[in-house]
ZAMARGU-4260 file (C-alpha; in steps of 0.2 Angstrom, whole numbers, plus 5000, padded with zeros to 4 digits):
<rodrens>
0) 5077/5003/5120 | 5068/5008/5104 | 5072/5002/5087 | 5066/5008/5070 | 5069/4994/5057
5) 5069/5002/5040 | 5068/4989/5026 | 5063/4988/5007 | 5054/4971/5011 | 5047/4960/5025
10) 5040/4943/5024 | 5025/4939/5022 | 5020/4955/5014 | 5035/4957/5002 | 5050/4946/4999
15) 5063/4943/4986 | 5076/4934/4996 | 5085/4934/5012 | 5082/4952/5017 | 5063/4949/5018
20) 5066/4934/5030 | 5078/4944/5041 | 5067/4959/5041 | 5053/4948/5048 | 5063/4937/5060
25) 5075/4949/5068 | 5061/4962/5074 | 5051/4948/5080 | 5065/4941/5091 | 5069/4958/5098
30) 5051/4961/5103 | 5052/4944/5113 | 5067/4951/5122 | 5057/4967/5127 | 5064/4979/5114
35) 5051/4992/5107 | 5053/4988/5089 | 5044/4996/5074 | 5047/4991/5056 | 5044/5003/5041
40) 5043/4997/5023 | 5035/5002/5007 | 5017/4996/5004 | 5018/4987/4987 | 4999/4989/4984
45) 4999/4976/4970 | 5004/4962/4982 | 4997/4967/4999 | 4979/4968/5005 | 4979/4982/5017
50) 4960/4984/5020 | 4963/4979/5038 | 4977/4991/5041 | 4975/5007/5052 | 4977/5023/5043
55) 4990/5034/5052 | 4993/5050/5042 | 4998/5058/5025 | 5013/5069/5022 | 5021/5078/5008
60) 5038/5073/5001 | 5048/5083/4989 | 5063/5075/4980 | 5071/5077/4964 | 5060/5092/4960
65) 5044/5082/4962 | 5030/5084/4975 | 5022/5067/4980 | 5010/5062/4994 | 5014/5048/5005
70) 5001/5039/5016 | 5006/5029/5031 | 4997/5013/5038 | 5000/5003/5053 | 4998/4984/5056
75) 5002/4973/5071 | 5009/4957/5064 | 5015/4944/5077 | 5018/4957/5090 | 5028/4968/5078
80) 5021/4985/5073 | 5024/4988/5055 | 5022/5005/5047 | 5018/5004/5028 | 5023/5019/5017
85) 5010/5020/5002 | 5013/5029/4986 | 5005/5020/4971 | 5014/5029/4958 | 5031/5022/4965
90) 5026/5006/4974 | 5011/4999/4964 | 5021/4988/4953 | 5023/4970/4948 | 5041/4969/4954
95) 5049/4976/4970 | 5065/4979/4961 | 5072/4980/4943 | 5062/4995/4938 | 5070/5009/4928
100) 5066/5022/4942 | 5072/5011/4957 | 5084/5025/4963 | 5070/5038/4964 | 5058/5025/4972
105) 5070/5021/4986 | 5076/5039/4989 | 5057/5043/4991 | 5056/5029/5003 | 5070/5036/5013
110) 5063/5053/5014 | 5046/5046/5019 | 5054/5038/5034 | 5061/5055/5039 | 5044/5063/5038
</rodrens>
């Protein structure tokens, strides 16, 4: 079985509450049971040191009449492959949530998953 776990936060890279904890622990347990799990999440550049992450690719995402570039990075953390979606304009912020453009930010995240 293959599982792609899409989440807006994952401990220890980003966490505001229980979602970050579950996004960390559930994939980890599934991997222990032999499930092929990948997690995809935004790269909140202001909070994550990604210098040791593996660069995968770039893509173009068009939403709401705007063209943006997304970069993808991979990191293996405790047996779980995590794919980070990077776009500094939308995710290089002090806060994960509570920004005036959260709708656009997370629509972009959804489209970048599909890419």
